C-alpha positions as CSV (number, residue, x, y, z in Angstrom):
1,M,18.2,43.2,-8.5
2,D,19.0,41.7,-5.1
3,F,15.3,41.1,-4.4
4,A,14.9,39.2,-7.7
5,V,17.8,36.9,-6.9
6,L,16.4,36.4,-3.4
7,V,13.0,35.5,-4.8
8,A,14.5,33.1,-7.4
9,V,16.6,31.3,-4.7
10,A,13.6,31.0,-2.4
11,L,11.5,29.6,-5.3
12,F,14.3,27.1,-6.2
13,A,14.5,26.0,-2.5
14,A,10.8,25.5,-2.2
15,V,10.7,23.4,-5.4
16,F,13.7,21.4,-4.2
17,A,12.1,20.8,-0.8
18,S,8.8,19.7,-2.2
19,V,10.5,17.2,-4.5
20,V,12.6,15.7,-1.6
21,F,9.5,15.4,0.7
22,G,7.4,14.1,-2.1
23,K,9.9,11.3,-2.8
24,E,10.0,10.5,0.9
25,L,6.2,10.2,1.1
26,D,6.1,8.0,-1.9
27,E,8.6,5.6,-0.3
28,K,6.6,5.5,2.9
29,E,3.4,4.7,0.8
30,K,5.3,1.9,-1.0
31,Q,6.4,0.4,2.3
32,A,2.9,0.6,3.7
33,I,1.4,-1.1,0.6
34,A,4.0,-3.9,0.8
35,K,3.2,-4.4,4.4
36,E,-0.5,-4.7,3.7
37,K,0.1,-7.2,0.9
38,S,2.3,-9.2,3.3
39,K,-0.6,-9.3,5.8
40,I,-3.0,-10.4,3.1
41,K,-0.7,-13.2,2.0
42,K,-0.3,-14.4,5.6
43,K,-4.1,-14.5,6.1
44,K,-4.4,-16.5,2.8
45,R,-1.8,-18.9,4.0
46,R,-3.5,-19.4,7.4
47,L,-6.8,-19.9,5.7
48,L,-5.4,-22.5,3.4
49,E,-3.6,-24.3,6.2
50,K,-6.8,-24.4,8.2
51,A,-8.7,-25.8,5.3
52,K,-6.1,-28.5,4.7
53,A,-6.0,-29.4,8.4
54,N,-9.8,-29.7,8.6
55,G,-10.0,-31.6,5.3
56,T,-12.4,-29.0,3.9
57,L,-10.2,-28.0,1.0
58,N,-12.9,-27.3,-1.5
59,K,-11.2,-25.1,-4.2
60,R,-14.4,-23.4,-5.2
61,V,-15.4,-22.4,-1.7
62,L,-11.8,-21.6,-0.7
63,G,-11.4,-19.4,-3.8
64,K,-14.6,-17.4,-3.0
65,T,-13.4,-17.0,0.6
66,L,-10.0,-15.8,-0.4
67,K,-11.5,-13.5,-3.0
68,S,-13.8,-11.9,-0.4
69,L,-10.8,-11.6,2.0
70,I,-8.9,-9.6,-0.6
71,I,-11.9,-7.4,-1.4
72,D,-12.4,-6.7,2.3
73,E,-8.8,-5.7,2.7
74,E,-8.9,-3.4,-0.3
75,H,-12.1,-1.7,0.9
76,Q,-10.8,-1.3,4.4
77,H,-8.0,1.0,3.3
78,G,-9.9,2.9,0.6
79,S,-8.3,4.7,-2.2
80,H,-5.1,5.6,-0.3
81,F,-3.7,2.2,-1.2
82,D,-5.0,2.0,-4.8
83,K,-2.5,0.8,-7.4
């Protein structure tokens, strides 16, 4: 009987620990994703400011450039940062 209780408590503790650590990892991933999105936005802003300063603000070209920038950032991190 004591052994069964000990096993049940150990199982409960293992499940509890995995839930706590899992939530912590999820939070870290969310923060990393937010940080990467912030970097992408900063790059977009810099690119837009450069285009405005140079007088080369062609929306069609700029849109393609921004789109390729986004695709490059997504591929750089692979499936770890997928939505």
